C-alpha positions, 0 to 999 in steps of 0.5 A: 754102427751107431748101435755099437757106439750106443751099446758101448756107451750104455756099458760105460754108463753102467760101470760108472753108476756101479762105481758111484754106488760103491763109493756112496755105500762106503761113505754111508758105512763110514757115516753110520760108524761115526754116528754110532760112536757119537750116539754111544758117547752121548748115551754114556754121558746120559748115565751121569747127566740124566737131563739128556733123557728129559723130554723137549717140546719145541717149535721153531721157524727161521732160527739159527742152529746155534740158538736152537741148540743153546735154548733147548740145552739151557731149558734142560740144564745141559752144558753145551758149547756150539761152534760160532761158525755154524751158520744154519737156519732151522725150521723144526717142530718136536713134541715129547722127544728126548733131548739126546734124540733131538741132538742125534737128529741134528747131528745127522741132519746137519752133519755135525760133530760132537766131542765131550769133555767131562759133562760139556758137549761141544758141537761143531761142523764135521770135517772129514779127515783127509783121505789116506794116500795109498802108495803102491808097494815098490816091487822087488827087482828080480836080478841075480849076479854071480860074482864067481863067473860074472853071470847076470840073470834079470827078469824085468817087467816095467822097471825103470832103468835107473832102478835096474842099473842101481841094483846091478851096480850094487850086486856086481860092484861095477859102475854103470852110467846111464845117459841123461834122460833115460833114467825114467825109461821102463824096460821089460825082458828076461836075460840069463847069461851062460858061462860063455857070456851068451 
C-alpha cells in the first residue's frame, strides 16, 4: 500500500517538475527576445556613436552599479542616464572589452532595461509587464425555440441557469423568473419538445 502512495507521489512530482521546466523555458525565451531587442537597439546606436565600440579596461570592487556604468560611459564619451533606484554593488574585471559588450553583459547580469532617446542611453531595472489575464471565451448556448408550434430544444452542459433562462426568454418572448439563489446553479441536459408537448 505504501508503495502505491510513493509511486503516485513520484508521478505527481514528475508532473510538477515538467511544468516548472516548461514555465522556465518560456520565461527564458521571452528574456532572450528582450535581450536581442536591446542588443539590436545598441548596435543601431553604435553606427552613429562609434565610441560604443571602443575598448574598455576596468577593474572594480564594491562599487555601485551606477558609478561603474557612469565612469565607463564618461571615459568613452557616451551619454548615459542611470536610474538612481539601481542599488547594486558590483565586483568586475574587464580587459579589452567593447563598451557595448560590457553594457549588454550588465543588462543580462543585473536584469536591466535600456531605452534610447537620440544618442542618450537610459538604464533602469527591468520591470516585467503585467501578465495578460486570459478570459475564457463564453460558449454559445444551444437553445432553439420555434414560435409557430412553441417547440423548445436545448442542449446544455454546465451552463448557468441565469444564462439559460435569459436566452429562452429572449427567444420565446415569455417572461421567466428564477428564484433567488438559483441564478448561478449550473445545469446539464438535452430536451427536444415534440408537437404534442412531450
